[in-house]
N, C-alpha and C positions, 0 to 999 in steps of 0.2 A: 624585815627591812630589806631583804634581798630582792623581792619583787619590786618594792618602791625604788630601789637603786637602779634596777634594770630599766625602769621606765623613765625616771627623772634624773638619774646620775647620782653619784655618791659624794660629790664634792662641790663646794661653792666656787672653786677656782677652775679655770679652763685647763684641761689636759690635752694638749695638741696631739699626743700620740693616740688618743682615743677616737680621732676622727680623721677625715681625709682633707681637711681644710687647714692651710697654713695661715692662721690668723695673725694679723698685725695688731698688737695691742694699741688702742687709741687712748692715750693718757694725758695729752696736753693740747692746749688751744693751737699751738703752732702747727701741729699735724693737720689741722683743718685747712690751713693755707696750702700745704703740700698736696692734700687730697684734691683740692680745687684745681691746682696747677696741673698735677699729673693726670687728672681725669680728662684733660684735653687729648691725651694720647691713648689712655687705657681707662675704661670705666672703673669705678670703685664701689664696693658694697660696704655699708656700715650696718652692723648688727648691734642694736642697743639692747642690753640685757640687764635684768635685775636679778642678782644672785639670791635674793630672798623670795622669789616668786616661782612657784611650781609651774604656772602657766608659761612663764618666760623660759624656764628650764626645758619644758617639754617642746616648745616651739624651736628652741636652739638645737636640741638633739634631733628633732625631725628634719630641720634644715640641713644639719651636718650629714645626716644619713642619705639625703637625696641630692645634695649639690655636688656637681662633678665638672664644672667648667672653670676651675680656678685659673687656668692659663689665660682666660679671656678677661679676667677682672682681678683687681686687688681687693682683698677681703680684710676689713677692719672690724675689730671686736671692742665694744665699749662696755665696761662695767659701770653702769650709770650711777650706782650707789657710791662708788669710789670717786667718780669723776663727774659729779653733777654739773659743774661749770661747763664741761665739754658738751654734755647733753643739752644744756640750756642754749649754748652757742649754736649747736646743730639746728635746733628749732628756729633760732633767729636767722642764721645765715641762709638756710635752705627753705625757709618759709613753710615749715611743716609743724603740725600740732604734735606736741610731745606725747608719745605712747611708750608703753613697755609691755612686752617686747616690741621692737620696731625694726624694720629693715628698710634701708634707703639705697637707691641706686643713683650714684652721682656720675654724670657725664657732662663734659664741657663746662664744668664748674657749677652745674645746677642739679638739683634733685629732680630726676625725670620719672621716678617711681618710688612710692613709699607705701608700705603696708604694715599692719600690726596684728598681733594676736594670731588667731587661727587663719587669717588671710596670708600669712607668710608661707609662700609656696616656692620651692626651689625651681620646679619646672616652669612656672609662670615667669620667674625672674630670668631664667635662661632664654626665654622667648624674647625678652626685652633687650638682651645684649646685642 
């Protein structure tokens, strides 16, 4: 189990001490309004994660290990199994097809970049900021 945990993590819940990202938990629909408004001044990233999916867990860990521009963007974490309503509203409001895992970059109230699965790349995201 140790090798598995080192690759995929050993918990379904986020442990913010284990990474360099200060995630803001996205848990209710009202936060989407805040993200849209605040993204006029500072872009926001939304990482949609399925806690039951090893591919999602791997993509999350890889992103956390590579991302280092947190001062330029607000980072939101969505457990889409716990907050399916928020996940569905993200697809509707930002005009994106639901995927898991999925990363969206919100700027000026719109999704200007979205990727999923193995296309989630911290370096590519940083180029878009």
